[in-house]
N, C-alpha and C positions, 0 to 999 in steps of 0.2 A: 503493500498500498504506500509505504512511505516514498518508494523510488517513482510510481506513477504519479502522486500527487506531487513530489518535488518535479518531476518532468514539464508537470503542466503551469507549477510554479515559476519556472525558469523559461516558460514560453513567454513570456511577458516581459523576460529582460529588455530594458531598451525601447519598450512601448510608449514611456508615457503614461502609464496608467496610474492610478492613485494609488495609494495606500490601502484606503476605505474598499475603493471600488476593488483592489487587488484582493483582499481576505473577502470580500462576497463571494468574488467567482470561486477563488478556492475552496471555501465553506459549501459552496451548493456542488461543487464536481467532488471534491470528499465524501458528500452525502451519496449522491450518488454512485459514485465507485462501491460504497459500502452495500449498498443495496444492490446491486451486482452482483459483489462477492456474495452473501448470504442466500441467496437463489443454491449457490453451488453448495453450502454446506448440506450436508444430512439431518435428516429429520430429530430432535433430540429429544422428542418425545416418544417413546416408543410405544409405552403405553396407556391404558386409559387416568390410572392413579400420579405416572408424570404431567400428564396434559391436565388433569384437574388441580396439582399442584400450581403448574405457573396459570391458571384462571385467575386462582385463587391469591396467587402474589399480587398480579396486575390488579386486580379488584380493590385489593386491599392499599397497594399505591396510589389508585387514582380515588378513592373513595370518599373525598372530600374534594371533587374540582366538579362546579357545575356543569350543567350544557353550553350556557352563554359563555363561559370562561374559555371553555376548551375551544369551542367554535372562533371565539377570538384568536386566541392562539394560534389555533391550526391555521385563519387567515394570516396572520401577519409570516409563521413561518414560510408559507406558501409564496409570500410576496417575498418574500426572500431568496426563492429558488431562482436562478437563469438556464441557461437554457445550455450551463457547462453542466449542470446534472444529468443530461442525457448521455451526454460525452464519459462523464464520470461510470454511468453505468454501464456503458460497453467498456469499458477497459475492464471494471470490477466485473464483467459476465463470462472476462477471457482469464480469468485465476484457475491455476490449477489447487487442487484441493486434495489432501489424503485421502485413498480409499482402501478398503481392505486387503491382505495380502492373502493371493491366492483362496477367492471366494469365502475369507473368515466370515463370521457373522458379526453386526454389528454391535458395538460394547453400549449396556445401559449407561447414560451419561448423568441422569439425574434420577434419583430414588430415592 
């Protein structure tokens, strides 16, 4: 990730892009890269118990946020995303992740 984001940041060298604009574009690229790379990862919740634990954790973390606050935060976050998000997502999707050797079963990661 650092290499891809660094290359993206360095592509602006000498372009006259302001630091605030550069930070906004790099942030957008990085979010896209992470989204693309996450698609490549295996499902970490292998059973209903693990899935329920994850859902309970998410519910607990966001129990105090009301719908209007969430909508406002989402709108602000979406407004900060640039076209660089798509570029980052394409690069993130090209990431190679570790796979089980010789057809071994996935290891339970959450339990």
